[in-house]
C-alpha positions in Angstrom: -78.2 -9.6 -63.3 -76.7 -10.2 -59.8 -73.0 -10.3 -59.2 -71.5 -13.7 -58.4 -69.3 -13.8 -55.3 -66.7 -16.6 -55.3 -66.6 -18.5 -52.1 -63.2 -18.7 -50.4 -62.9 -22.4 -49.6 -59.7 -21.7 -47.6 -61.3 -19.3 -45.2 -61.6 -20.4 -41.6 -65.2 -21.1 -40.5 -64.2 -21.3 -36.8 -61.3 -20.0 -34.7 -58.1 -21.9 -34.8 -57.7 -24.8 -32.4 -55.2 -23.0 -30.1 -57.8 -20.4 -29.4 -60.5 -22.8 -28.3 -61.1 -23.3 -24.6 -60.8 -27.0 -24.9 -57.4 -26.9 -26.5 -55.4 -27.7 -23.4 -57.9 -30.4 -22.4 -57.4 -32.1 -25.8 -53.7 -31.9 -25.5 -53.8 -33.3 -22.0 -55.7 -36.4 -23.1 -53.6 -39.6 -23.4 -54.1 -42.6 -25.6 -54.4 -43.3 -29.3 -57.7 -41.4 -29.5 -56.2 -38.0 -29.1 -56.5 -35.8 -32.1 -53.3 -33.8 -31.9 -50.1 -35.4 -30.5 -47.9 -33.3 -28.3 -44.7 -32.0 -30.0 -41.5 -34.0 -29.4 -39.5 -31.9 -26.9 -36.4 -33.9 -27.6 -36.4 -32.8 -31.3 -34.2 -29.8 -32.1 -35.8 -26.7 -33.8 -35.8 -26.5 -37.5 -32.4 -25.3 -38.9 -30.4 -26.4 -35.9 -28.1 -29.4 -35.7 -28.9 -31.7 -32.9 -25.9 -32.3 -30.6 -25.0 -35.9 -30.0 -25.2 -37.0 -26.4 -23.5 -39.9 -24.9 -25.7 -42.0 -22.6 -24.9 -44.6 -20.1 -26.5 -48.0 -19.8 -29.5 -46.6 -17.9 -30.3 -44.3 -20.9 -29.6 -41.1 -18.9 -27.1 -38.4 -19.8 -23.9 -38.8 -17.7 -23.4 -35.9 -15.2 -27.1 -35.1 -15.1 -29.9 -36.4 -12.9 -33.0 -38.2 -14.2 -35.7 -36.0 -15.6 -38.1 -36.4 -12.6 -35.4 -35.8 -10.1 -34.0 -32.9 -12.1 -37.3 -31.1 -12.0 -37.7 -31.5 -8.3 -34.1 -30.5 -7.5 -34.0 -27.6 -9.9 -37.3 -26.3 -8.5 -36.0 -26.4 -4.9 -32.8 -24.6 -5.9 -34.9 -22.1 -7.9 -37.1 -21.4 -4.8 -34.0 -21.1 -2.6 -32.7 -18.2 -4.7 -35.9 -16.2 -4.0 -35.7 -16.5 -0.3 -33.1 -13.9 0.2 -33.6 -10.5 1.7 -34.1 -8.9 -1.7 -35.8 -10.5 -4.7 -33.1 -11.2 -7.4 -33.4 -9.4 -10.7 -33.5 -11.0 -14.2 -29.7 -10.7 -14.5 -29.2 -12.5 -11.2 -31.6 -15.2 -12.3 -29.7 -15.6 -15.5 -26.5 -16.0 -13.6 -28.0 -18.6 -11.3 -29.4 -20.5 -14.3 -26.0 -20.5 -16.0 -24.4 -21.9 -12.8 -27.0 -24.8 -12.8 -26.6 -25.7 -16.4 -23.9 -28.4 -15.8 -26.4 -30.3 -13.6 -29.8 -29.7 -15.3 -31.1 -29.1 -18.8 -31.3 -25.5 -19.9 -34.9 -25.9 -21.2 -36.0 -27.2 -17.8 -34.4 -24.3 -15.9 -35.9 -21.7 -18.3 -39.3 -23.3 -18.0 -39.2 -23.2 -14.2 -38.3 -19.5 -14.2 -40.5 -18.8 -17.3 -37.6 -17.0 -18.9 -37.2 -16.8 -22.7 -34.1 -18.2 -24.2 -33.3 -14.9 -25.9 -33.6 -13.1 -22.5 -31.3 -15.6 -20.9 -28.5 -15.2 -23.5 -28.9 -11.4 -23.5 -28.2 -11.1 -19.8 -25.5 -13.8 -20.0 -23.7 -11.8 -22.6 -23.7 -8.7 -20.4 -22.5 -10.7 -17.4 -19.5 -11.8 -19.4 -18.9 -8.2 -20.5 -19.1 -6.9 -17.0 -15.4 -7.2 -16.5 -14.5 -4.8 -19.3 -13.3 -2.4 -16.6 -11.1 -5.0 -15.0 -7.9 -3.1 -15.8 -9.4 0.2 -14.6 -10.5 -1.5 -11.4 -6.9 -2.7 -10.7 -5.6 0.8 -11.4 -8.2 2.5 -9.2 -7.4 0.1 -6.4 -3.7 0.6 -6.8 -4.0 4.4 -6.7 -6.3 4.2 -3.7 -4.0 2.0 -1.6 -0.9 3.8 -2.8 -2.3 7.0 -1.2 -3.6 5.1 1.8 -7.2 5.8 1.2 -6.8 9.6 1.1 -8.0 10.0 -2.5 -11.7 10.3 -3.4 -13.0 9.6 -6.9 -12.0 13.1 -8.2 -8.3 12.8 -7.3 -8.2 9.2 -8.4 -9.6 10.3 -11.8 -7.0 13.1 -12.0 -4.2 10.7 -11.1 -5.4 8.2 -13.8 -5.3 11.0 -16.4 -1.8 11.8 -15.3 -1.0 8.2 -16.1 -2.6 8.3 -19.6 -6.1 7.0 -18.8 -9.1 9.1 -19.8 -11.8 7.4 -17.7 -14.8 9.4 -16.8 -15.1 10.5 -13.2 -18.6 9.0 -12.9 -17.2 5.6 -14.0 -14.4 5.9 -11.4 -16.9 6.7 -8.7 -19.1 3.7 -9.7 -16.0 1.4 -9.7 -15.0 2.7 -6.3 -18.5 2.1 -5.0 -18.5 -1.4 -6.3 -15.1 -2.1 -4.6 -16.3 -0.2 -1.4 -13.3 2.2 -1.5 -14.2 5.3 0.5 -11.9 8.3 1.1 -11.2 9.6 4.6 -13.8 11.9 6.2 -12.6 15.1 7.8 -13.5 15.7 11.4 -14.2 19.0 13.1 -11.1 21.1 13.6 -9.6 22.2 16.9 -9.8 26.0 17.7 -6.6 27.4 19.2 -7.7 31.0 19.7 -7.5 32.1 23.3 -7.7 35.9 23.9 -6.1 39.2 22.9 -2.7 39.3 24.4 -0.9 42.0 22.4 -1.0 44.1 19.3 -3.1 42.9 16.3 -2.7 43.6 12.6 -5.2 44.5 9.9 -6.8 41.8 7.7 -4.8 42.6 4.5 -5.6 39.2 2.8 -9.3 39.7 3.3 -10.0 36.1 2.0 -8.1 36.7 -1.2 -6.0 33.6 -1.1 -4.9 33.8 -4.7 -1.2 34.5 -5.3 0.3 35.1 -8.7 3.7 33.7 -7.8 5.5 31.8 -5.0 6.5 33.5 -1.8 3.9 36.3 -2.2 1.4 35.2 0.4 2.0 32.8 3.3 -0.4 31.5 5.9 0.3 30.0 9.4 -1.5 28.7 12.4 -1.2 26.3 15.3 -3.3 23.2 15.9 -3.4 20.7 18.7 -2.9 17.0 18.1 -3.9 14.4 20.7 -1.8 11.1 20.8 -3.3 9.2 23.6 -2.8 11.2 26.8 0.0 13.2 25.2 -0.6 16.5 23.3 1.4 17.9 20.4 1.2 21.3 18.7 1.9 21.7 15.0 2.8 25.1 13.5 3.3 25.2 9.7 3.8 27.9 7.1 1.9 27.4 3.9 2.4 29.1 0.5 -0.9 30.3 -0.8 0.4 30.0 -4.4 0.4 26.2 -4.4 -0.4 25.1 -0.9 3.2 23.9 -0.3 4.4 23.5 3.3 7.4 25.8 3.5 8.4 24.9 7.0 6.8 23.5 10.2 7.6 22.8 13.8 6.0 20.1 16.0 6.3 20.8 19.7 5.0 19.4 23.0 4.0 22.9 24.2 2.8 25.9 22.3 5.6 28.4 22.9 7.4 31.1 21.1 10.5 28.9 20.5 8.3 26.8 18.2 7.2 29.9 16.3 10.8 31.2 16.0 12.1 27.9 14.7 9.3 27.8 12.1 10.2 31.3 10.9 13.9 30.6 10.8 13.4 27.5 8.6 11.2 29.4 6.2 13.4 32.5 6.0 16.5 30.3 5.4 14.9 28.9 2.2 14.4 32.3 0.6 16.7 35.3 0.4 14.4 38.0 -0.9 11.1 38.1 0.9 10.4 41.8 0.7 6.7 42.5 0.3 5.7 39.0 1.4 2.4 38.9 3.4 2.3 36.4 6.3 -1.3 35.8 7.4 -2.5 34.3 10.7 -5.3 34.4 13.1 -5.3 36.5 16.3 -3.5 33.8 18.4 -1.4 35.1 21.2 1.8 33.9 19.5 1.2 36.2 16.5 0.5 39.2 18.8 3.8 38.7 20.6 6.5 41.5 20.2 9.2 39.0 19.2 7.1 37.6 16.4 6.3 41.0 15.0 9.9 42.1 15.3 11.2 39.2 13.2 8.8 40.0 10.5 9.8 43.6 10.4 13.5 42.6 10.1 12.8 40.7 6.9 10.3 43.4 5.5 7.4 40.9 5.8 3.9 42.4 6.1 1.8 41.0 8.9 -1.9 40.2 8.3 -4.5 38.8 10.8 -7.9 37.3 10.5 -10.9 38.9 12.2 -11.6 37.7 15.7 -13.4 34.4 15.8 -13.6 34.0 12.0 -11.8 30.8 10.9 -12.7 31.3 7.2 -10.4 34.3 7.1 -7.5 31.8 7.5 -9.0 29.0 5.4 -5.7 28.0 3.8 -4.2 26.8 7.2 -7.5 25.4 8.4 -7.9 23.4 5.2 -4.4 21.8 5.6 -5.1 20.9 9.2 -8.4 19.2 8.2 -6.7 17.2 5.4 -3.8 16.2 7.5 -5.9 15.0 10.4 -8.3 13.0 8.2 -5.6 11.4 6.1 -3.0 10.8 8.8 -4.0 11.4 12.4 -7.5 9.8 12.3 -6.5 7.1 9.7 -3.9 5.4 12.0 -3.4 4.5 15.6 -0.2 6.0 16.9 1.3 4.4 20.0 3.5 7.3 20.9 4.3 10.9 20.0 7.5 9.8 18.4 5.7 7.5 16.0 3.4 10.4 14.9 6.5 12.7 14.5 8.0 10.2 12.0 4.8 9.7 10.2 4.2 13.5 10.0 7.6 14.0 8.4 6.8 11.4 5.7 3.3 12.8 5.2 4.5 16.4 4.6 7.0 15.1 2.1 4.2 13.2 0.4 1.9 16.2 0.6 4.4 18.5 -1.1 5.8 16.2 -3.8 3.1 13.5 -4.6 -0.4 14.5 -3.5 -2.1 16.1 -6.4 -4.7 18.8 -6.2 -7.6 19.6 -8.5 -7.0 23.4 -8.2 -3.4 22.8 -9.3 -4.6 21.1 -12.5 -3.8 17.6 -11.2 -0.3 18.5 -10.0 1.4 18.3 -6.7 2.5 21.6 -5.0 6.1 21.1 -5.9 5.3 20.1 -9.5 3.1 23.1 -9.9 5.7 25.5 -8.5 8.4 24.0 -10.8 6.2 24.3 -13.9 5.4 28.0 -13.0 9.1 28.8 -12.8 10.3 26.9 -15.9 7.2 27.6 -18.0 
């Protein structure tokens, strides 16, 4: 006895209509003979409340153009967006569509771009959330301009942390790139070495620039500064402990009076300097008998770099590079007097306000004060 197989009367005997090749042709036919009417595009989807629209006497929605004209104008504006140098991305298209919504129906704009409604609202949400760093942007811009463009993203991040903000340095870098905030670029330094003119000293520092306390290791050097046709010569003394400028002299000529004035200012600030090491290059000023004699009177040990090796005096060279990039090359000085005033303000700023990463986000004076009180 054979088994009886019940026939499924609901099973499809042919593919659904939407899969047939003639489907679009059937839908395109007009007249009462068409089998399947086109869906009403004016009807709202199931489960949504249709918004009431006020219409004028012509039957069109006020503030919007007629349907035929809307399609033509929207298509032209849509084509205009893609004629730029770079093809806009999906987020840029979503922004453009959102700007055109007051003039044209959203469905028409999405249809022209072939963008899904969910994709449009996804990118629209992220466009509105893009300003979540608005407060951080203002703070970054404020710090950047407060320090006259001398801070890169690392120092800006450190300064923000000093003010109670824990923004990641990568975020700060991205925000600075978006606002086109660039730090000053250092230029090639000027070499002041001439020749051997006297007695030299051994290289006691030997690139060990680390000092355990203030006034243990100092560095000095002379650099030339060009202000138009005029030339100035800067000679500072730098404490290797925190990079603080102990004293300096700015002169129109590189002479021994400049060096003596710099030493007198530095020695007057400190009573006990016995055992202090004062490092320099092999410039003729530091080989002079009068310079060596003044160091011996205060029991200061003299140290010199090797000939032609600027890295042996990296502390002084680093300060010159920073000062020139942040001050000299950043502004146009009309006279040597103008630069002299600006240099005085800059050194005060450098000592008291300019933070350093190696000093744990503190300025030289702040770091020295904490080392004494702590």
